[in-house]
N, C-alpha and C positions, 0 to 999 in steps of 0.2 A: 920788271913789271913790276913797281909793291903793292902792296894788297895790302886794304886798313879792314877796320872793324875785325881785325877776327881776318881766320879761314874760311876756303867754301868750303863744305862738308862732308865728300869729300873726293880721294885723289883723281876719281872716273870723274867728277865736274867742272873740274881743271879742265881734263881730256876737253870736254868738247867744246866747238868755239873758240879754239885755240888763238887759231891762225889769225882770225882778224881781231881775239883782244889781242894777242898781239900787237898786229897794226896800230888798234886804233888809241892802246898804252902811248905811242909815240907822240902822237898827237893831244893828247889827253883826256881821254876823253873815253867815259867805262862802259862795256855794252853789255854786259850778262847783269840782273834784274834778283834784288835782292829777297828778304824776305818780304810779304805781304805787307805794305802801311810804313817800309824802308823805303825813299826813294833815291839811287844817288842818282846826281844835279853831273854835268859836264864841270868838267875837269879843265883847270887852267896852263897846270905846269906837265906842261911835256910831260917827261916819261914818268916825274912822281905819282900822275894821275893816276885815282884808286879803282881798280874791282866793288864786285861789292861783296858784303862780306858772307852774301850764302846764295849759288845760287840754285839750290833748291826751296823748297817749298817750307812754311813755317814745320821749326822740329817740332815731331809726333805728327805726321801729318800719316793718313793713312784711307786708300781709297775707301767710299763709298763701300756697305756689305751694298744698299738698294741699287740698281742699277738705271739709269738714267738716260735714254737714249741721246750720243747725239741730234742735235738736228740738221747738220752740219759737217756731210762725208765729201772726200773729195780723195780718186784715184791718182793722185797725181803724176802729171805722163815723164817717159822717162828721155834719154839721151838717144842721140841716134848713134852714138859711137863710145869706142872705151878711147882715151887718150895714153901716149905712154909714159905716163904716171901709173898706168891700172885704174883710172877715176870716168865715171861716167861722162861723160860732157856732151855739146850741143843742142838744147834745149829749147823748146821751142820760142819763137817770139812772143810770148802774151805771161799774160801775170802766174797766171799757177805753170808758165814755167822755169819762170824767175822763182818763184818758191819750192820749185821743185829744184835747182839747180843751188837753192839753195839750203837746202835738205840735205843735199848727197852732201856739200859741204861741213855740216856738219853729225853726219853721221861716219863714226869711226870703231873699226873693231882693232885691238889690243890681246895678240892670247898667241903663247907656241913662242916663240924667234921672232913674231912683230910685233916692233915697241914704238909707242910715244911718237919719237924721231921720226922712224918712219913714216908715222902714218898723219904728221906735223903737216911733217917738209911738202909731201902726196898734196897736201891740204890745199896747201902756196902756191905750191907751184902748179896747179892745175886748175884753183876758182882765187888768186885773186886779181882782180886788175890791174894790170901793167904800173899805173903810177903807185902803185903801195908797194912794190914788187922791186927790193935794191938790196945791195948785201945787208945790211946795217938792220933793215926788215926781220931780213931771213936769218940771219945772225940770234937774233935777239928771238926770235920762235923757234930755233936748235935748241938753245942754254933754257928758254923755258922746257922745252919735251924734253932735257934730258934729267932735270928738277926731277918733271914728274916721273919720268923714269926709276931716279933712284928713289924716290916717294914711295912707288906702286913695287920694286920688289924689296924693298924695307917692309910694308905692311904684310905683304905675303913671303916670308922669311925664304927669301933664295936671294942667292949674292948680284950686283948690279954687272949686267953685262953675258948672264945665262939666261935661256931662253923659263916666261914662267911656267908655274906646277904643270901636269897635267888637267887637264882640265880646268884652266885658274884664267878669265880671260876678264873683258871693260869691255861693255859695250852702247853706242852709244846712239840710239835713233828717234829722229823725231817725230811724234804722236801728232803734234796739231799745230795751224798757225794761223794767224790774224792779219791781215792785211791793212798798212796803215796809210796806205801812200801807195796813189799809183798814177802812173803819165807811161809814155809811149815805152821811153828806156829807163825809164830810172822807175823801181818796187819797193817799198819797205816793207820790213813784216816781222810779227813777234815768234819765236818759234817754241812751242812747246816741245823740251826731250824728253826724254829717257834715259840713267843710264846704269844698267844693270853691272854685278862687278860682283866675281865669285874669285876665293883662291885656289877653290882646287877640285877634284872628284868630289869627293866627300864633303865641301861645304857649303854652308848657306847661298845661295844669288841673294846678294840686297840692293831694291832700288831707289834711286832716287830720283827726283824730278826736276828739272830748272827751266827756268824760257830764257833766250839772247832775243836781242832785237838785229837784225844781217836789213843792210839796205844791197841793191845789188844793179849793176848798169848792162845795158846792154852793148858790148866790145865785140868788135871784129866778128859781126856771126855767134854770139856769144852771150850768154848771162857773168856774169864779175861782180865778186864780193868786193866793195869801193868804202874805203874809211871816208872816205867825202864827202859822200851820200849818208854813211851812218851820221858823219856827223849832224847833219842837216837835221835827220829822223832825230835824231837827238833833243837839240832844241828846238825841235817842232811838239816835244811834248810835255803836258799837263800834270802836275800832282795827279794821284790816283788816278791814271791813263792804262799803268799795265794796268794785264789780265792778269786774276788766278792765276798761280801755279796749280792746277791741279787733274787730276788724272781720266780720263773721255769715260761716264758714266757715273760722275761726278754732280751731284746739277747747276755747280757751277760755271760746269765746263764750259755748259749751254750761255749761262749768264752771264760770263765774261765773253761772249762772241767769236770763242774759240772755232775754229771748223779742224773735226777730226782724220786724219790722213788714216785713208786702205792703202794696205798691204797688200803689193799686187800680188795677185791666183799667179 
């Protein structure tokens, strides 16, 4: 999967959403939002398509000291069961159920002996639509995840193939969303995610924010990530439509139309 305009700002942001990114790269579309005011257009060149230069907010973004209460909060529904890959599945046939599935597909945890390959193949097998599941896409995802693991281990000073240092992790969590298209069996939404990365027990945690456009379809009684649906959503975007990448509590969070995701109690 080629990347232009430099690299994403951390290994952690590459982990977030990579299963769908790998699928769409083969069809020529970028899925990550770049720095505000720097909109990627749909590509035309198959695997040569670009992902954006940065999945995070503008360099130097810091959540504000003054808290602005989000106007919209939602506790997304749970899936009804866990599948054989350890993923939550069986979400309600509603718009919020679709967003909940997309959020689950963009929630990852790399720590200890669990690596990016484990996580990305889990997401691929649990959440990608049948039309996008094939040997080529599975290989693309695995190869991308292998490179991510190499970079992550190098950053944290350990050899590839061994567990990360004690207390080290990369965790990506969806903290907001904005629905841009809805029908009975197809939902498209921007997801706002936070990636936390820590290199060890005594190391400082770093936080990055990013956004990704996901479109999902109702298939065999559950929602699934769809390359074709995401292509349609991307083609319908107009310049300047991307919501700003800002944390809940920032006044621009409300102005951008985000809905905050309330964590389950």
